[in-house]
C-alpha positions in Angstrom: -27.1 -47.7 -26.1 -23.4 -47.4 -25.5 -22.4 -47.1 -21.9 -19.3 -44.9 -21.4 -18.9 -45.7 -17.7 -18.8 -42.1 -16.7 -20.8 -40.7 -13.8 -21.4 -37.1 -14.6 -22.9 -36.5 -11.2 -19.5 -37.0 -9.6 -17.0 -34.5 -10.9 -13.4 -35.6 -10.7 -11.7 -32.1 -10.4 -10.1 -31.1 -7.2 -12.3 -28.6 -5.4 -9.3 -27.0 -3.7 -7.6 -26.4 -7.1 -10.8 -24.7 -8.3 -10.9 -22.3 -5.5 -7.2 -21.2 -5.9 -7.1 -21.1 -9.7 -7.0 -17.6 -11.1 -7.6 -17.0 -14.9 -5.2 -14.6 -16.6 -6.6 -11.1 -17.3 -6.2 -9.0 -20.5 -4.0 -5.9 -20.4 -5.5 -2.7 -21.6 -3.5 -3.0 -24.8 -4.8 -6.5 -25.5 -8.4 -5.4 -24.8 -8.1 -2.5 -27.1 -6.7 -4.8 -29.8 -9.8 -7.0 -29.6 -12.1 -4.0 -29.8 -10.3 -2.6 -32.8 -10.5 -6.0 -34.6 -14.2 -6.0 -34.0 -14.5 -2.4 -35.2 -12.7 -3.2 -38.4 -15.0 -6.1 -38.9 -18.0 -4.0 -38.6 -16.4 -1.3 -40.9 -16.1 -3.9 -43.6 -19.9 -4.1 -43.8 -20.2 -0.3 -43.2 -21.9 -0.7 -39.8 -20.3 2.5 -38.7 -23.0 3.3 -36.1 -22.0 0.2 -34.2 -18.3 1.0 -34.7 -18.9 4.4 -33.2 -20.4 2.8 -30.1 -17.6 0.3 -29.7 -15.0 3.1 -29.8 -16.4 4.1 -26.3 -14.9 0.9 -24.9 -11.3 1.9 -25.8 -9.4 2.9 -22.6 -7.9 6.4 -22.1 -4.5 5.3 -23.3 -5.9 3.7 -26.4 -7.8 6.9 -27.3 -4.4 8.7 -27.7 -3.2 6.3 -30.4 -3.2 6.9 -34.2 -5.4 3.8 -34.6 -8.1 5.4 -32.5 -7.9 8.6 -34.5 -8.1 6.7 -37.8 -11.2 5.0 -36.7 -12.7 8.4 -35.7 -12.0 9.7 -39.2 -13.8 6.7 -40.8 -16.8 7.3 -38.6 -16.8 11.0 -39.4 -16.7 10.3 -43.1 -19.7 8.0 -42.7 -21.7 10.7 -40.9 -20.5 13.2 -43.5 -18.7 15.3 -40.9 -15.9 16.0 -43.4 -14.4 19.0 -41.6 -13.9 16.9 -38.5 -12.3 14.1 -40.6 -9.9 16.6 -42.1 -9.0 18.1 -38.8 -8.2 14.7 -37.3 -6.1 13.7 -40.3 -4.2 17.0 -40.1 -3.5 16.2 -36.4 -2.2 12.8 -37.3 0.0 14.2 -40.1 1.5 16.8 -37.8 2.9 13.9 -35.8 3.8 11.8 -38.8 3.7 13.4 -42.3 4.2 10.0 -44.0 1.0 8.3 -42.7 -0.4 6.7 -45.8 -3.9 6.0 -44.4 -4.3 9.6 -43.1 -3.5 11.0 -46.5 -6.0 8.7 -48.2 -8.8 9.5 -45.8 -8.0 13.2 -46.0 -8.3 12.9 -49.7 -11.7 11.2 -49.4 -13.0 14.0 -47.1 -11.9 16.7 -49.6 -13.4 14.6 -52.5 -16.8 14.4 -50.8 -16.6 18.2 -50.2 -16.0 18.5 -53.9 -12.6 20.2 -53.2 -10.9 18.3 -56.0 -7.6 20.2 -55.8 -6.9 19.3 -52.1 -8.3 15.8 -52.7 -5.8 15.2 -55.5 -2.9 16.6 -53.5 -3.8 14.3 -50.6 -4.1 11.2 -52.8 -0.8 11.9 -54.5 0.9 12.2 -51.0 -0.8 8.9 -50.0 0.5 7.1 -53.1 4.0 8.5 -52.4 4.0 7.1 -48.8 2.2 3.8 -49.5 4.0 0.9 -47.7 5.3 -1.7 -50.1 3.3 -4.5 -48.4 0.0 -2.5 -48.7 -2.2 -2.8 -51.8 -3.5 0.3 -53.5 -7.0 1.4 -52.4 -9.1 0.8 -55.6 -11.7 3.3 -54.5 -9.0 6.0 -54.0 -7.5 5.3 -57.4 -11.0 5.5 -59.0 -11.7 8.9 -57.4 -8.3 10.1 -58.5 -9.0 8.9 -62.0 -12.4 10.6 -62.0 -10.7 13.9 -60.9 -8.4 13.6 -63.9 -11.3 12.8 -66.2 -13.1 15.9 -65.0 -10.0 18.0 -65.5 -9.4 16.4 -69.0 -5.8 15.4 -68.1 -6.2 12.3 -70.2 -2.7 10.9 -69.8 -3.0 10.9 -66.0 -6.4 9.3 -66.2 -5.1 6.6 -68.5 -2.2 5.8 -66.1 -4.6 5.5 -63.1 -7.1 3.2 -64.8 -4.4 1.0 -66.4 -3.1 0.5 -62.8 -6.6 -0.5 -61.6 -6.9 -3.0 -64.4 -3.6 -4.5 -63.4 -5.1 -5.2 -60.1 -8.2 -6.8 -61.7 -9.3 -6.9 -65.4 -12.9 -7.3 -64.3 -13.5 -3.7 -63.4 -15.9 -2.6 -66.2 -15.8 1.0 -65.0 -12.0 1.1 -65.4 -12.3 -0.2 -69.0 -14.9 2.5 -69.6 -12.9 5.4 -68.3 -9.8 4.0 -70.0 -11.7 3.9 -73.3 -12.8 7.6 -72.8 -9.2 8.7 -72.0 -7.7 6.8 -75.0 -10.4 8.3 -77.3 -9.4 11.8 -76.2 -5.7 10.9 -76.7 -6.7 9.8 -80.2 -5.4 6.3 -79.5 -8.4 4.9 -81.2 -7.6 1.2 -81.7 -6.8 0.8 -78.0 -9.9 2.9 -77.1 -12.2 0.7 -79.1 -10.8 -2.4 -77.4 -11.3 -0.9 -74.0 -14.9 0.2 -74.6 -15.8 -3.2 -76.1 -14.4 -4.8 -73.0 -16.5 -2.5 -70.9 -19.6 -3.4 -72.9 -18.9 -7.1 -72.5 -18.7 -6.7 -68.7 -21.6 -4.3 -68.2 -23.8 -3.9 -71.3 -26.6 -2.2 -69.3 -24.4 0.7 -68.2 -25.5 3.9 -70.1 -22.1 5.6 -69.7 -20.5 2.9 -71.8 -22.9 3.6 -74.6 -22.3 7.4 -74.1 -18.5 7.0 -74.4 -18.9 4.6 -77.3 -21.0 7.3 -79.0 -18.2 9.8 -78.4 -15.7 7.4 -79.9 -17.8 6.7 -83.0 -18.4 10.4 -83.8 -14.7 11.1 -83.4 -13.7 8.4 -85.8 -16.5 9.4 -88.2 -18.6 6.2 -87.8 -21.8 8.2 -87.7 -24.2 5.3 -88.4 -22.7 3.3 -85.5 -22.7 6.5 -83.4 -26.4 6.8 -84.0 -27.0 3.2 -82.9 -25.1 3.8 -79.7 -26.9 7.1 -79.1 -30.3 5.4 -79.5 -29.3 2.8 -76.9 -28.4 5.7 -74.6 -31.7 7.5 -75.1 -33.6 4.3 -74.5 -32.0 4.1 -71.1 -33.3 7.6 -70.2 -29.8 8.8 -69.6 -29.7 12.1 -67.7 -26.1 13.1 -67.3 -26.3 16.5 -68.9 -22.5 17.0 -69.1 -22.0 13.8 -71.1 -25.0 14.6 -73.3 -23.7 18.1 -73.9 -20.3 16.7 -75.0 -22.0 14.4 -77.4 -24.1 17.2 -78.8 -21.1 19.4 -79.3 -19.3 16.6 -81.2 -22.3 16.1 -83.5 -22.5 19.9 -84.1 -18.8 20.0 -85.0 -19.4 17.1 -87.4 -22.2 19.1 -89.1 -25.1 17.0 -87.7 -27.0 20.1 -86.6 -30.4 18.5 -86.1 -29.0 15.8 -83.8 -27.2 18.5 -81.8 -30.4 20.5 -81.6 -32.4 17.6 -80.3 -29.8 16.8 -77.7 -29.5 20.3 -76.4 -33.3 20.5 -76.2 -33.3 17.3 -74.3 -30.7 18.5 -71.9 -32.7 21.7 -71.1 -35.7 19.5 -70.3 -33.6 17.4 -68.0 -32.0 20.4 -66.3 -33.3 23.8 -67.1 -30.5 25.4 -65.1 -27.8 24.0 -67.3 -26.5 27.2 -68.9 -24.0 25.6 -71.3 -26.8 23.8 -73.2 -28.8 27.1 -73.4 -25.9 29.0 -74.7 -25.1 26.3 -77.3 -28.7 26.0 -78.4 -28.9 29.8 -78.8 -25.7 29.7 -80.8 -27.1 27.1 -83.3 -30.4 29.1 -83.6 -28.6 32.3 -84.3 -25.9 31.1 -86.6 -27.8 28.5 -88.6 -31.4 29.6 -88.8 -32.5 33.1 -90.0 -36.0 32.7 -88.5 -34.7 31.8 -85.0 -32.4 34.7 -84.3 -34.9 36.4 -82.0 -35.5 33.1 -80.2 -31.8 32.7 -79.7 -31.6 36.0 -77.9 -34.7 35.0 -75.9 -33.1 31.8 -74.7 -30.0 33.7 -73.6 -32.1 36.3 -71.7 -33.8 33.4 -69.9 -30.5 31.8 -69.0 -29.4 34.9 -67.0 -31.5 33.8 -64.0 -29.5 30.6 -63.7 -26.0 32.3 -63.7 -23.9 31.1 -60.8 -22.1 34.5 -60.3 -21.7 37.9 -61.8 -18.9 36.8 -64.1 -21.2 34.2 -65.8 -24.1 36.7 -65.9 -21.9 39.3 -67.5 -20.7 36.8 -70.1 -24.3 36.0 -71.1 -25.1 39.7 -71.3 -22.1 40.3 -73.5 -23.2 37.4 -75.8 -26.7 38.9 -76.0 -25.3 42.3 -77.0 -23.1 40.6 -79.6 -26.1 38.9 -81.2 -28.1 42.1 -81.0 -25.4 44.0 -82.8 -25.2 41.4 -85.5 -29.0 41.3 -85.9 -29.1 45.1 -86.3 -26.3 45.1 -88.8 -27.9 42.4 -90.9 -31.5 43.7 -90.8 -31.0 47.4 -90.7 -33.2 47.7 -87.7 -32.7 48.6 -84.1 -33.1 45.8 -81.5 -34.6 46.8 -78.1 -33.2 44.3 -75.5 -35.9 45.4 -73.1 -38.6 43.9 -75.2 -39.0 45.1 -78.8 -37.5 45.4 -82.2 -37.8 48.9 -83.7 -38.2 48.6 -87.4 -40.2 50.3 -90.1 -43.4 48.6 -89.0 -42.6 48.7 -85.2 -42.8 45.0 -84.8 -43.0 43.9 -81.1 -41.1 41.0 -79.6 -41.7 39.3 -76.2 -38.5 38.7 -74.3 -40.0 37.6 -71.0 -38.5 34.1 -71.5 -37.8 31.7 -74.3 -40.6 29.4 -75.5 -41.0 26.3 -73.4 -39.5 23.1 -74.8 -41.9 20.2 -74.3 -40.6 16.7 -74.2 -42.7 15.9 -77.3 -40.5 18.3 -79.2 -37.4 16.1 -78.5 -37.5 13.0 -80.7 -36.2 9.8 -79.1 -35.3 8.6 -82.6 -32.1 10.5 -83.7 -31.7 8.5 -86.9 
């Protein structure tokens, strides 16, 4: 055992010095800075409940600062109090209209409220006032890109997702959305490269197979499109809008049975999705003589799911159009209320279209 020659029982410090020494105290500003650093740490792990509690320790002067208001916005967004988040951001921007973070957070609040117009406007302002030493917020750029995808402004979407990939080429979602944008811009070679890159990074993502199906149909590679579509169906994909876009492309390409199966599948997934019901009725009425009555039946059933009077009236006008065409082609009078008046007074049930069972929709589209 090594002897250090130190007697710990006999402290060497001066007792008088101990009694007169006074440790430095933190100023309010320094204390607030520590709390904000701690809050930002918890925010990184989305522990916003804790952050909300820590905000109570900020002194009165600190609560008047922009930093405190920004933290309040982040907490409000977490708790889905979007209106409060927007109000605080507006208050910040009244004092400084070039606050980058306030514009971005304001855009997030509108995005989560599904107010995409104001969300886009806020994001664009945020990009305009971004400090040079601050990196772009990837989540913000992604949301902006998705807004452009939904609006079908493909050039804008292309620009956004290219910028994300400049930050990192490992974002499979960015390759995927870039591929979709390039496909719709008919930049097919670049689109295929982007989609292949997305598959290599995330082969299990069904949207990649959905967008690859769209690409293959557009470039007339129908056999490859069928393979991609089968992969999509195996994954039990349920995005009705994407499925509807694929169905419409197959229909335009003349692959009517594939389109029919897809529209039937969509209605099983979401019986309120009116677009699929209208398209299914169109195919029945235009392409099958023995399904014209059923087409009108489908449209009548779709009325109950109309979002507003305008949509409801649009369906009623389409029903009347089909009825007029039916009467002209068959020399018989069609009673929309429930029967067809012809020579033999044949009756027709219009209480609702026949149910589409899942067994009717084949998983094999080949």
